[in-house]
ZAMARGU-4260 file (C-alpha; in steps of 0.2 Angstrom, whole numbers, plus 5000, padded with zeros to 4 digits):
<rodrens>
0) 4968/5054/5389 | 4983/5048/5381 | 4993/5033/5389 | 5010/5037/5395 | 5016/5020/5389
5) 5027/5020/5373 | 5018/5015/5357 | 5020/4997/5352 | 5033/4992/5340 | 5027/4991/5322
10) 5026/4974/5315 | 5040/4968/5304 | 5035/4966/5286 | 5041/4955/5272 | 5056/4966/5269
15) 5062/4963/5286 | 5067/4945/5282 | 5080/4951/5270 | 5089/4960/5284 | 5087/4946/5297
20) 5104/4939/5303 | 5103/4920/5303 | 5111/4911/5318 | 5124/4898/5315 | 5121/4881/5322
25) 5135/4883/5335 | 5125/4898/5343 | 5112/4887/5349 | 5123/4873/5353 | 5133/4884/5365
30) 5118/4888/5375 | 5111/4870/5375 | 5127/4863/5381 | 5127/4874/5396 | 5108/4873/5401
35) 5098/4857/5400 | 5080/4861/5399 | 5075/4846/5408 | 5086/4849/5423 | 5085/4868/5425
40) 5069/4868/5435 | 5078/4870/5451 | 5089/4884/5445 | 5074/4892/5436 | 5066/4894/5453
45) 5079/4906/5459 | 5075/4924/5454 | 5088/4934/5446 | 5090/4953/5448 | 5081/4962/5433
50) 5095/4975/5433 | 5109/4962/5430 | 5112/4958/5412 | 5109/4940/5407 | 5124/4929/5411
55) 5126/4922/5393 | 5118/4936/5383 | 5132/4935/5370 | 5126/4917/5367 | 5110/4923/5361
60) 5117/4936/5349 | 5115/4932/5331 | 5130/4934/5321 | 5127/4944/5305 | 5142/4935/5297
65) 5135/4918/5300 | 5135/4906/5285 | 5119/4907/5274 | 5124/4894/5262 | 5108/4885/5266
70) 5099/4896/5254 | 5111/4896/5240 | 5103/4889/5224 | 5110/4872/5221 | 5119/4869/5204
75) 5113/4854/5194 | 5128/4844/5197 | 5127/4848/5215 | 5109/4842/5216 | 5113/4826/5207
80) 5128/4822/5217 | 5141/4825/5202 | 5149/4840/5211 | 5152/4831/5227 | 5171/4833/5225
85) 5170/4851/5221 | 5174/4864/5234 | 5161/4876/5227 | 5143/4870/5222 | 5143/4884/5209
90) 5158/4878/5200 | 5148/4864/5192 | 5139/4868/5176 | 5121/4873/5178 | 5107/4866/5167
95) 5104/4883/5159 | 5122/4883/5152 | 5120/4867/5143 | 5101/4869/5138 | 5095/4864/5121
100) 5091/4882/5117 | 5108/4888/5122 | 5115/4874/5110 | 5104/4880/5096 | 5109/4898/5099
105) 5127/4893/5098 | 5124/4884/5081 | 5115/4899/5074 | 5122/4912/5061 | 5125/4925/5074
110) 5137/4925/5089 | 5130/4941/5096 | 5112/4949/5096 | 5108/4963/5108 | 5094/4976/5109
115) 5099/4990/5120 | 5101/5009/5122 | 5082/5014/5120 | 5081/5033/5114 | 5066/5044/5112
120) 5065/5052/5095 | 5053/5064/5086 | 5044/5059/5071 | 5053/5066/5056 | 5038/5073/5047
125) 5028/5077/5063 | 5021/5095/5066 | 5011/5101/5081 | 5003/5117/5085 | 5009/5116/5103
130) 5028/5117/5105 | 5036/5102/5113 | 5021/5090/5110 | 5026/5083/5093 | 5023/5064/5092
135) 5038/5054/5097 | 5044/5036/5096 | 5057/5025/5104 | 5071/5018/5094 | 5083/5004/5100
140) 5101/5000/5096 | 5102/4983/5088 | 5120/4975/5088 | 5124/4959/5079 | 5140/4949/5075
145) 5139/4936/5062 | 5147/4920/5066 | 5154/4916/5049 | 5162/4933/5047 | 5182/4931/5048
150) 5184/4949/5054 | 5170/4947/5067 | 5163/4964/5062 | 5150/4972/5075 | 5135/4980/5066
155) 5125/4992/5076 | 5109/5000/5068 | 5094/5010/5075 | 5077/5001/5073 | 5060/5006/5080
160) 5046/4994/5084 | 5038/4998/5067 | 5053/4991/5059 | 5051/4975/5068 | 5033/4974/5062
165) 5039/4976/5044 | 5052/4962/5047 | 5039/4950/5054 | 5027/4954/5039 | 5041/4951/5026
170) 5046/4935/5035 | 5028/4929/5035 | 5027/4932/5016 | 5044/4924/5012 | 5043/4909/5023
175) 5025/4902/5021 | 5024/4885/5029 | 5038/4888/5041 | 5035/4890/5060 | 5040/4908/5060
180) 5042/4914/5078 | 5029/4927/5082 | 5035/4945/5086 | 5030/4954/5102 | 5013/4962/5103
185) 5011/4980/5102 | 5003/4981/5119 | 4995/4998/5117 | 4985/4996/5133 | 5000/4991/5143
190) 5010/5006/5136 | 4997/5018/5143 | 4995/5009/5160 | 5013/5005/5164 | 5027/5017/5168
195) 5036/5022/5152 | 5053/5016/5158 | 5046/4999/5163 | 5037/4996/5147 | 5052/5001/5137
200) 5063/4989/5147 | 5050/4975/5144 | 5049/4978/5126 | 5068/4979/5124 | 5070/4962/5132
205) 5055/4955/5121 | 5063/4961/5105 | 5080/4954/5109 | 5072/4937/5113 | 5063/4938/5096
210) 5079/4941/5087 | 5087/4926/5095 | 5072/4915/5090 | 5074/4921/5072 | 5092/4918/5072
215) 5090/4900/5079 | 5078/4896/5065 | 5087/4885/5052 | 5079/4894/5037 | 5076/4912/5044
220) 5093/4913/5053 | 5104/4914/5037 | 5091/4923/5027 | 5094/4939/5017 | 5079/4947/5026
225) 5086/4945/5043 | 5104/4950/5037 | 5098/4966/5029 | 5088/4971/5045 | 5103/4968/5056
230) 5116/4976/5045 | 5110/4989/5034 | 5111/5006/5042 | 5099/5021/5041 | 5081/5019/5036
235) 5073/5001/5036 | 5078/4994/5019 | 5063/4981/5018 | 5048/4987/5010 | 5034/4991/5022
240) 5017/4982/5022 | 5001/4991/5017 | 4988/4991/5031 | 4972/4981/5028 | 4961/4995/5026
245) 4971/5002/5012 | 4971/4985/5003 | 4953/4983/5005 | 4950/5000/4997 | 4961/4996/4983
250) 4951/4979/4980 | 4934/4988/4981 | 4940/5000/4968 | 4945/4986/4956 | 4930/4975/4959
255) 4918/4984/4947 | 4930/4984/4933 | 4933/4965/4936 | 4915/4961/4936 | 4909/4972/4921
260) 4924/4974/4910 | 4933/4958/4914 | 4948/4967/4919 | 4961/4956/4928 | 4948/4943/4931
265) 4962/4930/4932 | 4974/4932/4946 | 4992/4934/4940 | 5004/4920/4944 | 5014/4931/4956
270) 4998/4935/4965 | 4992/4917/4968 | 5008/4912/4978 | 5001/4924/4992 | 4985/4922/5002
275) 4969/4930/4995 | 4965/4937/5012 | 4977/4952/5009 | 4962/4961/5002 | 4969/4968/4985
280) 4958/4956/4975 | 4941/4955/4982 | 4935/4944/4967 | 4947/4931/4971 | 4942/4932/4990
285) 4924/4929/4984 | 4928/4915/4973 | 4938/4906/4987 | 4924/4909/4999 | 4912/4901/4987
290) 4923/4886/4985 | 4925/4884/5004 | 4906/4885/5006 | 4903/4873/4992 | 4916/4861/4999
295) 4912/4862/5018 | 4893/4864/5017 | 4888/4858/5000 | 4896/4841/5002 | 4904/4843/4985
300) 4920/4834/4983 | 4934/4847/4978 | 4945/4843/4963 | 4960/4841/4975 | 4960/4835/4993
305) 4973/4833/5006 | 4978/4815/5005 | 4993/4815/5016 | 4987/4804/5030 | 5003/4806/5040
310) 5001/4825/5040 | 4982/4824/5045 | 4987/4812/5060 | 5001/4824/5066 | 4989/4839/5064
315) 4976/4830/5076 | 4990/4826/5088 | 4996/4844/5088 | 4978/4849/5093 | 4978/4837/5108
320) 4996/4843/5112 | 4990/4861/5113 | 4976/4856/5125 | 4989/4847/5136 | 5000/4862/5135
325) 4986/4874/5141 | 4982/4862/5155 | 5000/4860/5161 | 5003/4879/5160 | 4988/4882/5171
330) 4995/4869/5183 | 5012/4876/5183 | 5005/4893/5188 | 4995/4885/5202 | 5011/4877/5208
335) 5021/4893/5207 | 5007/4901/5217 | 5007/4887/5230 | 5026/4888/5232 | 5025/4907/5234
340) 5011/4905/5248 | 5022/4892/5256 | 5037/4904/5256 | 5026/4918/5263 | 5019/4907/5277
345) 5037/4901/5282 | 5042/4920/5282 | 5028/4924/5293 | 5032/4910/5305 | 5050/4915/5306
350) 5045/4933/5310 | 5033/4927/5323 | 5047/4917/5332 | 5059/4932/5330 | 5047/4943/5340
355) 5045/4929/5352 | 5064/4927/5354 | 5066/4946/5356 | 5052/4946/5370 | 5060/4931/5379
360) 5077/4938/5378 | 5072/4955/5385 | 5061/4949/5398 | 5071/4934/5404 | 5073/4932/5422
365) 5076/4913/5424 | 5087/4901/5415 | 5072/4892/5408 | 5067/4908/5399 | 5084/4910/5391
370) 5083/4892/5385 | 5066/4895/5377 | 5073/4910/5369 | 5087/4900/5362 | 5074/4887/5356
375) 5064/4900/5348 | 5079/4908/5339 | 5083/4891/5332 | 5066/4889/5325 | 5065/4907/5318
380) 5082/4904/5309 | 5076/4888/5301 | 5059/4896/5296 | 5067/4911/5288 | 5080/4901/5279
385) 5066/4890/5273 | 5056/4905/5267 | 5071/4911/5257 | 5074/4894/5250 | 5056/4893/5244
390) 5058/4910/5236 | 5073/4904/5227 | 5065/4888/5223 | 5051/4897/5215 | 5063/4907/5204
395) 5070/4890/5198 | 5053/4883/5195 | 5048/4898/5185 | 5064/4897/5174 | 5061/4878/5170
400) 5042/4878/5168 | 5043/4893/5156 | 5046/4880/5143 | 5028/4877/5143 | 5024/4895/5139
405) 5037/4895/5125 | 5029/4880/5117 | 5012/4888/5119 | 5018/4903/5109 | 5026/4891/5096
410) 5008/4884/5093 | 5003/4901/5086 | 5017/4899/5073 | 5011/4881/5070 | 4993/4887/5067
415) 4999/4901/5055 | 5010/4888/5045 | 4995/4876/5044 | 4984/4890/5039 | 4996/4894/5025
420) 4994/4876/5019 | 4975/4876/5019 | 4975/4893/5010 | 4986/4887/4997 | 4976/4871/4994
425) 4960/4882/4993 | 4968/4893/4980 | 4972/4877/4969 | 4955/4871/4972 | 4947/4887/4966
430) 4958/4888/4951 | 4954/4870/4946 | 4935/4874/4948 | 4937/4889/4937 | 4946/4879/4924
435) 4931/4866/4924 | 4919/4880/4923 | 4928/4889/4909 | 4929/4873/4899 | 4910/4870/4902
440) 4906/4887/4895 | 4917/4884/4880 | 4908/4867/4876 | 4891/4876/4878 | 4896/4890/4866
445) 4903/4878/4853 | 4887/4868/4854 | 4876/4883/4852 | 4888/4890/4838 | 4887/4873/4828
450) 4868/4875/4826 | 4871/4890/4815 | 4876/4889/4797 | 4893/4896/4795 | 4895/4898/4814
455) 4891/4913/4826 | 4906/4925/4825 | 4901/4932/4842 | 4901/4916/4850 | 4917/4910/4841
460) 4926/4926/4847 | 4920/4923/4865 | 4927/4905/4864 | 4944/4912/4859 | 4943/4924/4874
465) 4939/4910/4886 | 4953/4899/4879 | 4965/4914/4882 | 4958/4915/4900 | 4960/4896/4902
470) 4978/4898/4897 | 4981/4912/4910 | 4972/4901/4923 | 4982/4886/4919 | 4998/4896/4922
475) 4991/4903/4938 | 4986/4885/4943 | 5004/4879/4940 | 5011/4892/4951 | 4998/4890/4964
480) 5001/4871/4964 | 5020/4873/4965 | 5018/4885/4980 | 5006/4872/4988 | 5019/4858/4986
485) 5033/4870/4993 | 5022/4874/5008 | 5019/4855/5011 | 5038/4852/5011 | 5041/4866/5023
490) 5027/4859/5035 | 5035/4842/5034 | 5052/4848/5039 | 5046/4860/5052 | 5035/4846/5060
495) 5051/4835/5061 | 5061/4850/5069 | 5047/4854/5081 | 5046/4836/5087 | 5065/4835/5090
500) 5066/4852/5099 | 5051/4847/5109 | 5059/4831/5116 | 5075/4840/5120 | 5067/4855/5128
505) 5055/4845/5139 | 5068/4833/5144 | 5079/4847/5150 | 5064/4855/5158 | 5060/4839/5168
510) 5078/4836/5173 | 5081/4854/5179 | 5064/4855/5188 | 5066/4838/5197 | 5084/4842/5202
515) 5080/4859/5209 | 5064/4852/5218 | 5074/4838/5226 | 5089/4849/5230 | 5079/4862/5239
520) 5068/4850/5248 | 5083/4841/5254 | 5091/4857/5261 | 5075/4863/5269 | 5073/4845/5277
525) 5091/4847/5283 | 5087/4863/5291 | 5072/4857/5301 | 5081/4841/5305 | 5094/4852/5314
530) 5080/4860/5324 | 5073/4843/5329 | 5090/4837/5335 | 5094/4853/5344 | 5077/4853/5353
535) 5076/4834/5356 | 5077/4837/5374 | 5059/4842/5374 | 5055/4825/5367 | 5065/4816/5379
540) 5057/4825/5393 | 5040/4821/5387 | 5045/4802/5386 | 5052/4802/5404 | 5036/4811/5410
545) 5025/4798/5402 | 5036/4783/5409 | 5036/4791/5426 | 5017/4792/5426
</rodrens>
């Protein structure tokens, strides 16, 4: 049998806090000035007709236009007291407007970099048996304005994600030893799980941040590679990179000729300036692998070693720094989660007092009940405001502590640059070992040929071939050594730049984080202090009761 009573009102969710009107302090003061909770026991004993409306119902109505400046995010100047004379707290400059990254962006080669207007296009050479199911891709409109251009011409070109991959590969080859900002990942799994519009929006924002980081780099910003990518219309002008599988197949096809016929047994000078892991020269890969095993496991001292003690010390400190960054990043995530839980708890507390206020107001028959309703409304208002303040504080915390994640991503570039240095050193060591081996073979052939009267023509011819190989190897070693020195210099300048930017970024992060935490904490405390002052009658009543007993 169904009950004739109306169903209970559904509980308010988190979205209800967004539409909750917040009472001004004067709403509660008007009620508290009329009724004294300690002296209203006599009047509370006299019943009131339930049909008559509350005498001061208007005093309990929350004004939707009441001031909510309590939850406005404070500016940096307002938090530190510099904006005390300003009429608006937002008129002062915020830390984001004067952050080190903004200053570096202002000093970059480009005054405007934007990735916008994603469009779905069909592959040009795609064919499909099913109409309308041809492969497609998303292209983005890349807009740029060069700062040094007197005419301030705006260049707009269409680029797809594959073009950004080509740009990243080209920069990795041209700027070995530099801390090249990593490009956004392909995120194939996320593209299948997330909604397409959401995924495209996230990728667009990531690509725009990537271009700004490239522009802020002192070596990559003014480079021709970036300028051609941003300004040349039509098809991507930079040569595309060959996939690893194709390079390995080419290297496997060349390997028998290198081993049997001696074809291209010595790497060309233009090839040794690039790492061997590309896969086109498997013989070089095997030689460098052998050199690495002999050096690391065999205990044989290589002909050339890393002697830069300052670099080795900084490398060790970078490893420790990465561990500290990882730990700090985990602690930052825990802090954000704790602040989020605090905001949700405050919101739940506020909603509970809102329901209590509604019940007390609707069912009030005595003045004491209306007083309790006013008290509950005051607590509800403070709790909801504190919840919103915690939410805004969490957004500020994420903004400032995101510096930790940015520098963690920079460590990927650092590892790549240091790996370039180790790879270049290994190439030089391998070529020097090859030269020593070739020289030893020549000495053995000459010694064997000298025992034969008139000499051994076959051995003499072989000696001449080996001498020619030595000359080619010497040229390759000279180019490899010069590339190694260039990478060392790039590492040195990049480590200095990283140290400077790290100090600037983390100093700004700490200033902004501490200022926002202090400002929001002060505002939350002020709100609860107001509640304590307006409900201080209960404390006085308790003290009087204790003294009377």
